[in-house]
PDB file as gemmi writes it, atoms N, CA and C in Angstrom:
CRYST1    1.000    1.000    1.000  90.00  90.00  90.00 P 1                      
ATOM      1  N   MET A   1      94.270  96.021  85.005  1.00  0.00           N  
ATOM      2  CA  MET A   1      94.904  94.760  85.318  1.00  0.00           C  
ATOM      3  C   MET A   1      94.052  93.962  86.319  1.00  0.00           C  
ATOM      4  N   VAL A   2      93.584  94.624  87.365  1.00  0.00           N  
ATOM      5  CA  VAL A   2      92.760  93.955  88.365  1.00  0.00           C  
ATOM      6  C   VAL A   2      91.469  93.469  87.723  1.00  0.00           C  
ATOM      7  N   ALA A   3      90.872  94.287  86.873  1.00  0.00           N  
ATOM      8  CA  ALA A   3      89.621  93.903  86.212  1.00  0.00           C  
ATOM      9  C   ALA A   3      89.824  92.681  85.329  1.00  0.00           C  
ATOM     10  N   LYS A   4      90.958  92.606  84.644  1.00  0.00           N  
ATOM     11  CA  LYS A   4      91.236  91.466  83.775  1.00  0.00           C  
ATOM     12  C   LYS A   4      91.282  90.180  84.576  1.00  0.00           C  
ATOM     13  N   TYR A   5      91.988  90.191  85.694  1.00  0.00           N  
ATOM     14  CA  TYR A   5      92.080  88.987  86.511  1.00  0.00           C  
ATOM     15  C   TYR A   5      90.751  88.657  87.186  1.00  0.00           C  
ATOM     16  N   SER A   6      89.987  89.663  87.492  1.00  0.00           N  
ATOM     17  CA  SER A   6      88.651  89.421  88.040  1.00  0.00           C  
ATOM     18  C   SER A   6      87.817  88.625  87.046  1.00  0.00           C  
ATOM     19  N   GLU A   7      87.892  89.015  85.788  1.00  0.00           N  
ATOM     20  CA  GLU A   7      87.144  88.314  84.744  1.00  0.00           C  
ATOM     21  C   GLU A   7      87.704  86.915  84.513  1.00  0.00           C  
ATOM     22  N   ASP A   8      89.022  86.785  84.481  1.00  0.00           N  
ATOM     23  CA  ASP A   8      89.652  85.487  84.226  1.00  0.00           C  
ATOM     24  C   ASP A   8      89.288  84.459  85.291  1.00  0.00           C  
ATOM     25  N   PHE A   9      89.264  84.880  86.547  1.00  0.00           N  
ATOM     26  CA  PHE A   9      89.007  83.954  87.651  1.00  0.00           C  
ATOM     27  C   PHE A   9      87.548  83.964  88.114  1.00  0.00           C  
ATOM     28  N   LYS A  10      86.736  84.785  87.444  1.00  0.00           N  
ATOM     29  CA  LYS A  10      85.314  84.890  87.763  1.00  0.00           C  
ATOM     30  C   LYS A  10      85.075  85.225  89.246  1.00  0.00           C  
ATOM     31  N   VAL A  11      85.924  86.101  89.756  1.00  0.00           N  
ATOM     32  CA  VAL A  11      85.823  86.586  91.130  1.00  0.00           C  
ATOM     33  C   VAL A  11      85.936  88.098  91.064  1.00  0.00           C  
ATOM     34  N   ARG A  12      85.087  88.788  91.790  1.00  0.00           N  
ATOM     35  CA  ARG A  12      85.147  90.249  91.776  1.00  0.00           C  
ATOM     36  C   ARG A  12      86.287  90.707  92.684  1.00  0.00           C  
ATOM     37  N   VAL A  13      87.332  91.201  92.078  1.00  0.00           N  
ATOM     38  CA  VAL A  13      88.497  91.695  92.803  1.00  0.00           C  
ATOM     39  C   VAL A  13      88.598  93.186  92.559  1.00  0.00           C  
ATOM     40  N   THR A  14      88.849  93.919  93.640  1.00  0.00           N  
ATOM     41  CA  THR A  14      89.030  95.369  93.521  1.00  0.00           C  
ATOM     42  C   THR A  14      90.341  95.738  94.198  1.00  0.00           C  
ATOM     43  N   PRO A  15      90.896  96.881  93.863  1.00  0.00           N  
ATOM     44  CA  PRO A  15      92.101  97.315  94.571  1.00  0.00           C  
ATOM     45  C   PRO A  15      91.884  97.392  96.083  1.00  0.00           C  
ATOM     46  N   HIS A  16      90.685  97.800  96.503  1.00  0.00           N  
ATOM     47  CA  HIS A  16      90.394  97.879  97.936  1.00  0.00           C  
ATOM     48  C   HIS A  16      90.450  96.495  98.581  1.00  0.00           C  
ATOM     49  N   LYS A  17      89.891  95.488  97.912  1.00  0.00           N  
ATOM     50  CA  LYS A  17      89.937  94.126  98.459  1.00  0.00           C  
ATOM     51  C   LYS A  17      91.373  93.623  98.547  1.00  0.00           C  
ATOM     52  N   LEU A  18      92.191  93.950  97.549  1.00  0.00           N  
ATOM     53  CA  LEU A  18      93.598  93.542  97.595  1.00  0.00           C  
ATOM     54  C   LEU A  18      94.318  94.222  98.758  1.00  0.00           C  
ATOM     55  N   ARG A  19      94.035  95.488  98.975  1.00  0.00           N  
ATOM     56  CA  ARG A  19      94.642  96.231 100.083  1.00  0.00           C  
ATOM     57  C   ARG A  19      94.204  95.637 101.424  1.00  0.00           C  
ATOM     58  N   HIS A  20      92.917  95.318 101.529  1.00  0.00           N  
ATOM     59  CA  HIS A  20      92.387  94.726 102.754  1.00  0.00           C  
ATOM     60  C   HIS A  20      93.040  93.367 103.021  1.00  0.00           C  
ATOM     61  N   THR A  21      93.196  92.566 101.977  1.00  0.00           N  
ATOM     62  CA  THR A  21      93.829  91.253 102.116  1.00  0.00           C  
ATOM     63  C   THR A  21      95.281  91.400 102.541  1.00  0.00           C  
ATOM     64  N   LEU A  22      96.001  92.324 101.930  1.00  0.00           N  
ATOM     65  CA  LEU A  22      97.390  92.565 102.319  1.00  0.00           C  
ATOM     66  C   LEU A  22      97.477  92.943 103.790  1.00  0.00           C  
ATOM     67  N   ALA A  23      96.641  93.858 104.210  1.00  0.00           N  
ATOM     68  CA  ALA A  23      96.676  94.321 105.602  1.00  0.00           C  
ATOM     69  C   ALA A  23      96.361  93.183 106.566  1.00  0.00           C  
ATOM     70  N   THR A  24      95.356  92.388 106.248  1.00  0.00           N  
ATOM     71  CA  THR A  24      94.977  91.290 107.127  1.00  0.00           C  
ATOM     72  C   THR A  24      96.075  90.248 107.210  1.00  0.00           C  
ATOM     73  N   ARG A  25      96.645  89.890 106.077  1.00  0.00           N  
ATOM     74  CA  ARG A  25      97.732  88.887 106.061  1.00  0.00           C  
ATOM     75  C   ARG A  25      98.979  89.402 106.786  1.00  0.00           C  
ATOM     76  N   LEU A  26      99.291  90.667 106.595  1.00  0.00           N  
ATOM     77  CA  LEU A  26     100.452  91.246 107.271  1.00  0.00           C  
ATOM     78  C   LEU A  26     100.250  91.252 108.780  1.00  0.00           C  
ATOM     79  N   TYR A  27      99.054  91.620 109.209  1.00  0.00           N  
ATOM     80  CA  TYR A  27      98.776  91.607 110.645  1.00  0.00           C  
ATOM     81  C   TYR A  27      98.801  90.186 111.191  1.00  0.00           C  
ATOM     82  N   ASP A  28      98.242  89.255 110.435  1.00  0.00           N  
ATOM     83  CA  ASP A  28      98.228  87.853 110.849  1.00  0.00           C  
ATOM     84  C   ASP A  28      99.652  87.332 111.021  1.00  0.00           C  
ATOM     85  N   ALA A  29     100.552  87.732 110.140  1.00  0.00           N  
ATOM     86  CA  ALA A  29     101.937  87.264 110.188  1.00  0.00           C  
ATOM     87  C   ALA A  29     102.758  87.943 111.273  1.00  0.00           C  
ATOM     88  N   THR A  30     102.473  89.214 111.538  1.00  0.00           N  
ATOM     89  CA  THR A  30     103.328  89.977 112.454  1.00  0.00           C  
ATOM     90  C   THR A  30     102.684  90.302 113.787  1.00  0.00           C  
ATOM     91  N   LYS A  31     101.358  90.318 113.834  1.00  0.00           N  
ATOM     92  CA  LYS A  31     100.591  90.756 115.015  1.00  0.00           C  
ATOM     93  C   LYS A  31     100.986  92.167 115.435  1.00  0.00           C  
ATOM     94  N   SER A  32     101.463  92.961 114.489  1.00  0.00           N  
ATOM     95  CA  SER A  32     101.878  94.333 114.759  1.00  0.00           C  
ATOM     96  C   SER A  32     100.971  95.310 114.032  1.00  0.00           C  
ATOM     97  N   GLN A  33     100.069  95.892 114.775  1.00  0.00           N  
ATOM     98  CA  GLN A  33      99.165  96.871 114.196  1.00  0.00           C  
ATOM     99  C   GLN A  33      99.934  98.123 113.764  1.00  0.00           C  
ATOM    100  N   VAL A  34     100.987  98.440 114.469  1.00  0.00           N  
ATOM    101  CA  VAL A  34     101.802  99.613 114.112  1.00  0.00           C  
ATOM    102  C   VAL A  34     102.460  99.395 112.753  1.00  0.00           C  
ATOM    103  N   LEU A  35     103.006  98.203 112.521  1.00  0.00           N  
ATOM    104  CA  LEU A  35     103.639  97.899 111.236  1.00  0.00           C  
ATOM    105  C   LEU A  35     102.631  97.983 110.097  1.00  0.00           C  
ATOM    106  N   VAL A  36     101.465  97.395 110.285  1.00  0.00           N  
ATOM    107  CA  VAL A  36     100.437  97.430 109.249  1.00  0.00           C  
ATOM    108  C   VAL A  36     100.021  98.872 108.985  1.00  0.00           C  
ATOM    109  N   SER A  37      99.809  99.624 110.048  1.00  0.00           N  
ATOM    110  CA  SER A  37      99.416 101.020 109.906  1.00  0.00           C  
ATOM    111  C   SER A  37     100.453 101.809 109.105  1.00  0.00           C  
ATOM    112  N   HIS A  38     101.706 101.561 109.406  1.00  0.00           N  
ATOM    113  CA  HIS A  38     102.792 102.255 108.697  1.00  0.00           C  
ATOM    114  C   HIS A  38     102.821 101.843 107.219  1.00  0.00           C  
ATOM    115  N   GLN A  39     102.701 100.555 106.942  1.00  0.00           N  
ATOM    116  CA  GLN A  39     102.747 100.072 105.565  1.00  0.00           C  
ATOM    117  C   GLN A  39     101.594 100.607 104.721  1.00  0.00           C  
ATOM    118  N   LEU A  40     100.436 100.783 105.342  1.00  0.00           N  
ATOM    119  CA  LEU A  40      99.278 101.279 104.608  1.00  0.00           C  
ATOM    120  C   LEU A  40      99.235 102.806 104.536  1.00  0.00           C  
ATOM    121  N   GLY A  41     100.131 103.449 105.259  1.00  0.00           N  
ATOM    122  CA  GLY A  41     100.173 104.907 105.226  1.00  0.00           C  
ATOM    123  C   GLY A  41      99.113 105.568 106.075  1.00  0.00           C  
ATOM    124  N   HIS A  42      98.602 104.842 107.068  1.00  0.00           N  
ATOM    125  CA  HIS A  42      97.589 105.415 107.955  1.00  0.00           C  
ATOM    126  C   HIS A  42      98.238 106.384 108.942  1.00  0.00           C  
ATOM    127  N   ALA A  43      97.541 107.460 109.230  1.00  0.00           N  
ATOM    128  CA  ALA A  43      98.036 108.440 110.193  1.00  0.00           C  
ATOM    129  C   ALA A  43      97.859 107.934 111.624  1.00  0.00           C  
ATOM    130  N   SER A  44      96.933 107.009 111.801  1.00  0.00           N  
ATOM    131  CA  SER A  44      96.618 106.509 113.130  1.00  0.00           C  
ATOM    132  C   SER A  44      96.363 105.007 113.057  1.00  0.00           C  
ATOM    133  N   THR A  45      96.713 104.292 114.125  1.00  0.00           N  
ATOM    134  CA  THR A  45      96.433 102.855 114.160  1.00  0.00           C  
ATOM    135  C   THR A  45      94.936 102.586 114.313  1.00  0.00           C  
ATOM    136  N   GLN A  46      94.160 103.595 114.694  1.00  0.00           N  
ATOM    137  CA  GLN A  46      92.705 103.410 114.804  1.00  0.00           C  
ATOM    138  C   GLN A  46      92.087 103.064 113.448  1.00  0.00           C  
ATOM    139  N   VAL A  47      92.619 103.636 112.395  1.00  0.00           N  
ATOM    140  CA  VAL A  47      92.127 103.330 111.057  1.00  0.00           C  
ATOM    141  C   VAL A  47      92.422 101.867 110.727  1.00  0.00           C  
ATOM    142  N   THR A  48      93.552 101.381 111.194  1.00  0.00           N  
ATOM    143  CA  THR A  48      93.972 100.010 110.912  1.00  0.00           C  
ATOM    144  C   THR A  48      93.075  98.993 111.613  1.00  0.00           C  
ATOM    145  N   ASP A  49      92.370  99.400 112.654  1.00  0.00           N  
ATOM    146  CA  ASP A  49      91.434  98.499 113.338  1.00  0.00           C  
ATOM    147  C   ASP A  49      90.447  97.866 112.365  1.00  0.00           C  
ATOM    148  N   LEU A  50      90.081  98.593 111.321  1.00  0.00           N  
ATOM    149  CA  LEU A  50      89.139  98.069 110.329  1.00  0.00           C  
ATOM    150  C   LEU A  50      89.691  96.827 109.634  1.00  0.00           C  
ATOM    151  N   TYR A  51      91.007  96.739 109.541  1.00  0.00           N  
ATOM    152  CA  TYR A  51      91.634  95.640 108.829  1.00  0.00           C  
ATOM    153  C   TYR A  51      91.970  94.454 109.735  1.00  0.00           C  
ATOM    154  N   THR A  52      92.008  94.670 111.030  1.00  0.00           N  
ATOM    155  CA  THR A  52      92.489  93.615 111.930  1.00  0.00           C  
ATOM    156  C   THR A  52      91.374  92.855 112.622  1.00  0.00           C  
ATOM    157  N   HIS A  53      90.123  93.200 112.431  1.00  0.00           N  
ATOM    158  CA  HIS A  53      89.035  92.529 113.147  1.00  0.00           C  
ATOM    159  C   HIS A  53      88.932  91.058 112.785  1.00  0.00           C  
ATOM    160  N   ILE A  54      89.248  90.701 111.557  1.00  0.00           N  
ATOM    161  CA  ILE A  54      89.144  89.301 111.138  1.00  0.00           C  
ATOM    162  C   ILE A  54      90.127  88.440 111.911  1.00  0.00           C  
ATOM    163  N   VAL A  55      91.356  88.889 112.032  1.00  0.00           N  
ATOM    164  CA  VAL A  55      92.369  88.127 112.751  1.00  0.00           C  
ATOM    165  C   VAL A  55      92.008  88.040 114.225  1.00  0.00           C  
ATOM    166  N   ASN A  56      91.508  89.120 114.793  1.00  0.00           N  
ATOM    167  CA  ASN A  56      91.112  89.096 116.198  1.00  0.00           C  
ATOM    168  C   ASN A  56      89.983  88.095 116.426  1.00  0.00           C  
ATOM    169  N   ASP A  57      89.048  87.986 115.489  1.00  0.00           N  
ATOM    170  CA  ASP A  57      87.983  86.993 115.599  1.00  0.00           C  
ATOM    171  C   ASP A  57      88.554  85.581 115.573  1.00  0.00           C  
ATOM    172  N   GLU A  58      89.569  85.360 114.744  1.00  0.00           N  
ATOM    173  CA  GLU A  58      90.218  84.051 114.683  1.00  0.00           C  
ATOM    174  C   GLU A  58      90.871  83.723 116.022  1.00  0.00           C  
ATOM    175  N   GLN A  59      91.476  84.713 116.655  1.00  0.00           N  
ATOM    176  CA  GLN A  59      92.104  84.493 117.953  1.00  0.00           C  
ATOM    177  C   GLN A  59      91.058  84.161 119.009  1.00  0.00           C  
ATOM    178  N   LYS A  60      89.930  84.841 118.972  1.00  0.00           N  
ATOM    179  CA  LYS A  60      88.863  84.558 119.931  1.00  0.00           C  
ATOM    180  C   LYS A  60      88.346  83.135 119.756  1.00  0.00           C  
ATOM    181  N   ASN A  61      88.159  82.719 118.511  1.00  0.00           N  
ATOM    182  CA  ASN A  61      87.684  81.363 118.256  1.00  0.00           C  
ATOM    183  C   ASN A  61      88.684  80.324 118.714  1.00  0.00           C  
ATOM    184  N   ALA A  62      89.958  80.565 118.501  1.00  0.00           N  
ATOM    185  CA  ALA A  62      90.987  79.627 118.953  1.00  0.00           C  
ATOM    186  C   ALA A  62      90.985  79.534 120.476  1.00  0.00           C  
ATOM    187  N   PHE A  63      90.808  80.653 121.155  1.00  0.00           N  
ATOM    188  CA  PHE A  63      90.773  80.647 122.615  1.00  0.00           C  
ATOM    189  C   PHE A  63      89.551  79.875 123.116  1.00  0.00           C  
ATOM    190  N   ARG A  64      88.405  80.086 122.463  1.00  0.00           N  
ATOM    191  CA  ARG A  64      87.190  79.349 122.853  1.00  0.00           C  
ATOM    192  C   ARG A  64      87.387  77.844 122.689  1.00  0.00           C  
ATOM    193  N   GLN A  65      88.018  77.449 121.607  1.00  0.00           N  
ATOM    194  CA  GLN A  65      88.290  76.020 121.397  1.00  0.00           C  
ATOM    195  C   GLN A  65      89.205  75.476 122.473  1.00  0.00           C  
ATOM    196  N   PHE A  66      90.186  76.262 122.859  1.00  0.00           N  
ATOM    197  CA  PHE A  66      91.110  75.838 123.917  1.00  0.00           C  
ATOM    198  C   PHE A  66      90.369  75.666 125.226  1.00  0.00           C  
ATOM    199  N   ILE A  67      89.517  76.624 125.572  1.00  0.00           N  
ATOM    200  CA  ILE A  67      88.747  76.544 126.816  1.00  0.00           C  
ATOM    201  C   ILE A  67      87.843  75.317 126.815  1.00  0.00           C  
ATOM    202  N   ASN A  68      87.206  75.039 125.701  1.00  0.00           N  
ATOM    203  CA  ASN A  68      86.312  73.886 125.600  1.00  0.00           C  
ATOM    204  C   ASN A  68      87.068  72.568 125.624  1.00  0.00           C  
ATOM    205  N   PHE A  69      88.321  72.610 125.229  1.00  0.00           N  
ATOM    206  CA  PHE A  69      89.144  71.388 125.213  1.00  0.00           C  
ATOM    207  C   PHE A  69      89.558  70.968 126.612  1.00  0.00           C  
ATOM    208  N   THR A  70      89.838  71.955 127.474  1.00  0.00           N  
ATOM    209  CA  THR A  70      90.348  71.642 128.821  1.00  0.00           C  
ATOM    210  C   THR A  70      89.258  71.250 129.778  1.00  0.00           C  
TER     211      THR A  70                                                      
END                                                                             
């Protein structure tokens, strides 16, 4: 199913990319690493760190913009 949609949209989609996107969006919406870790079935929130770096980078950029604005 994933391969079919990858071909239809001419974008390489894998189950891993879908899982990564879900984790990132869930963290972005909740800011709860524990919730994301639980939903993904991780034994430790340290594993979930791999999925949350993108959102943390967005927060850093927003803070930098705020500092430069004031």
